[in-house]
C-alpha positions, 0 to 999 in steps of 0.5 A: 500499500503506498504511503499517501493511501496508509493514513486515512485508511489508518484512521478509519480503522482506529475509529472502527476499531474504537467503536468495536472496543466500547462495545466490547468493553459494555459487554465485558463489563457486563459479563464481569458484573453478572459473573461476580454476582452469580459467584456470590450468590451461588457462595451464599445460596450453597451456604444457606441451603447447608445451613438450612439442612444442618438445622433442620436435621439438628431440629428434628432430632431434638423433635423426636427426642421430645416427642417420645417423652409423653409417648413413654410416661403415657405407658407408666402404670401410676400415671393411668391409675391417677387418671382412672381415679380422677377422670372427666367425673372428678372434674365435674365435681370442682367448679372452678379451677382454684378449687381443683387445685387445692384439692388435687395438690392435697392428694397423696397419690397426685402430690407423689405424682407431682414430685416423680414429674418434677424429678423426671422433667430435670432428668430429661431436660424439659421445661413441663411435664403434666397430666390431663384428664379427659375433661381437659383439666390438669391433675399432675404438673412437674410445677406443682409446688410453684406459684405457676402450676398448672394443676387444675387449669383446663387445656381442652381448647388446645390443639394438642390436647385434642388431638391426644383425644382422638388417639393421636400424638399432638404437637403445637406451638402456643404461649403457657397459659399459667407462665406467659412463656412460649414453647413446643407442646407434645402430647400422647394419649393415655389408654387402658383396654382401648379406652382413652383416659387422658393425656400426657403432655411435655413443654420445651419452652423456646428460650431453651431451644435458642441453641438451635439459632447460635450457629447461623442466621435463620429462624423458625417458623410454626404451622401457622406461618409465625415466627417463633424463634429468630437470631435476629430478634426484630424478627420474631413475631412476624407472620410470613405472606399467605399464612395460615395465621391470617384465616385463623379466629381472632380468639384462637390467635389471642389464645395462642400468641397473647395478640390477635394481630401480627405484623408482616415479614415480606420478603421483597425478591431482588431486581434481577430475574436471574435470582429469584430466591434472593430477597430483602426481608422487610426494610432491610437494604442487605440482600440475603440468600433464604433457603428453607427445610420443612420438618415432615409431621412437625410443627415447625420449619426453618429458614436459613438466610445467608447476607450478601452485602457484597452485591452493592460493591459489585453494582458500584464498580460496574461504572469505574470498570467500563471507564476503565476498559475505555481509557485503555482501549483508547490509548492502546488503539492509538499506540498500536495505529502510530506504531503500525504507520511507523513499522509499515514504512520501514518494512516497505523498504526491507520487503523487496530485498528480503523477498528473494532471499525468504523465498529461497531460504523457505525451501530449505528451512521448510523441507520435510527431511533433514538436510546436511552439507559437509566439507572435505573433512566431514565437518557440518557446512549447512544444515535445517532446521529438520536435522537440528529438531531431530538431533536436539541441537541449535544450528550454531552447535552443529556448524564446524563440528565433525559428523562423526562425533554424532554417530552412535559409539558402535559405528563412530570408528568406522567414520572415516572409512565410510567417508572416504568411500563417499567421496570416492564413489560420488553417492551414498545410501545406507542406515545410521545410528545418531545420538541426540544432544539428549543421548537418545539414540536415533535411527536414520537412512542417509542418502547423498551425493557429492558436488564437484566443480568443472574440474572435477574437485569436491566442493561439498556433499548433499545428504537427507537423513530419513528418521526411521527411529518410530518404525524401529523402536515399534519392531523392538517394543513388539519383540519385547512384548512378545517376550513378555507378554505371558508375565503380563497376562499372569500379572494382570490376572493376579491384580484382578483377582485382588481387586475382586478380594478388596471389592468383596471385603468392602462389601462385607465392611458395608453390610456390616454397617447396615446391620450394626444400624438396624440393630440400633433401631431394633435396640432403641425401644428396649433401651428406652424401656430399661431406662425407664424402669431405672428411674423407676427403681431409684425413685421408689427406692429413694421414697422407701416405697420399694417392696419385693413385689415391685423389684420382682416385677421390675428385674422381670421387665428389665429382662424381658427387655434384655431378652428381646435384645438378646434375641435381636442380635441372634436374629441377626447373627443367624441371618447373615450366618454363610450357607456351606452348601446349596439348600432348597428355600422359600423365596417369599419367605427370605425377602420377608425375613429381610424386611423384618431385619429393617423394619425398625429402620423403615419405621424411623423413616416412615417407610411402608415396605411390602412383598406379594407372591406365592409361598410355592415359589422356591430356589435350590441355592444359598439363602445368604447370598440371596438376603445380600442381593435383597438388603442392599436394594432394600437398603438403596431404596430406603436411603433414596427416599429418605434423602429426597423426603418422599412422602409416603415412602414406599417399598413394593417387592414382587415375586413371580414364576415363569417358564424360564424361572423366576423373577423378583422386583423391587420397586420404589416411589423415591422419584426415579434414577437420573438417566445419565447415571442408568448405565453405570449405577452397576459399576464399582465405586460408582455412587450418588449417595455423599457418603456411598462406597459404590460397591453395593450394586457392583457386588449385587450384580457379581452375585446375581450373574456369577454366582446365581447365573442370572441377570439384573437391571434397573429403570425408572418406573412409575414413581421412582426406580424398579431393579428386576432380577431374573433367576433360574429355577435352581441355584447350586453355583459356589458363594 
């Protein structure tokens, strides 16, 4: 391009480049802003979800413990006898609460129960424990000796009382009628021979549960949508939007919260359509990531919030970064344009001089083969880049050096004779072994000619080298492979067997862990009975009311609980004992035994397990292997239901007989398996659980296919996953 035409075109190009840069700067600024916002939101959202899940587990565990207290005390005989004596008829004889309190406080039997409840509530770390008869009147209370005593008070209007009177376990948040302190109430019906006599109620004050909120910014909402506990006290006793509280009668709201109207807690969404989960609470300016977790069958819901103050800082730097990019871009375009104009003028002068040399040199340097030229002494006169690359030397290191120095030691001594023969004949063709600078051998085929002047005198040699190292090494590797193939096969076989043994050992450890977990569930009830018996025994002894018949009764009950625990251990030990030989067994009975072993775990998770099929369907094989298969599938289904918190969880097992053998299907309603995981679900060490080992389903498939000569497949069907096992009629393979 001529210099006179260059300047206006450069100015036009600069203007276009500046316009493009402004657009790019705007896009980069927005992208940076969006990325920073997305990172901050993602981190805060993940943190809030983690805190909500951790808090939900903590709260759920505490409430499960609290729910078990009235259920346990409802079985105490002294409580049942007290309700039989002081029933609704006894309440009708006393006209007002004060009269009932005076009369029942003086009763020796009730006074003894009051002291027993006061002692128990301290041991159990609860705040109140009391008994209400069928009329709703409190006859026994752990605070009977205090001015706030509940004895004589009527609680027939309380939701927890009405639920227990209907035979259900009651739960409710409310403000104490006598104490004026808010808390969570849990109740259990007291029934004798099918007749419901009254209710046992335990209360935990919200002040006693404040440790729930020590680790995170969170608040707890009751079943009417009222914030009953909050780390930030400004939010307490606020109502969520569209909460059931607004539909309750004013009298019910006043009875429960001591006030008929409560302020609203509003969630103002962030002005960004991509982040609907980021909100501002009431008049707060700092946005928060909000996550909630509901506790099934509990009167509370937990909310965890994580503040994101950096969003405001991100917005402030948005314009500053854009202006910075504009300045940098403008300066860069100006420098590049001026430099280009200066260099273009210089290049134009040198271009013509370099053109011819460049064309000639390109042919030499870009040759796909290595080239060298030697003088009469066998030293390098010229080399191309390909030869330098092949030998690992720079051009300067080779020029003037003897070619013989680069030959392998075993052929180096013959170079003088070989070169003399090359000069005499005028051409050469043969194999060479060279050494790279790093010592690696290079195998090459040399082809060359001798250049002479008009008088026939030597000028130089011209030679090309073809690198055949890859072919030679491949031939050597093939020979080595053939020589060591048998040894490598044996080593790989040994490694495979070692991996198989390791997987089997890991599978046994996992099964042992599941067994211990199931034993723990089965032992929970007898342990609770033993604990209550020990407390009663100590109390009766201190009160000097322990007689020999009472002691014998306590001992008999304790021995029955211990015998139940021992029976559980024996059942599990016999169930997992490996079979030494094949035997005929009923498939349906084997599955029922499996369900019985995990029944406590299923009940604790609110999961229903069922099996259908004919008892005439039998297999000849190893029952312990079949039990391991079924326990793996049942445990996986249970874990999926608990992880996804499926409502009304079900595990359904069906056994059917066909012409080709037996078909067993295990299905659940946990939502199914992700499509990308279906093909890998039986692979070793593949797992979708946070603490999974990835060997359960792999060992299940190994047992089904290799030991029982059957097939197993997984698919999504209906509301969840379904595993189908096809087995031949008889099983006699080694376990």
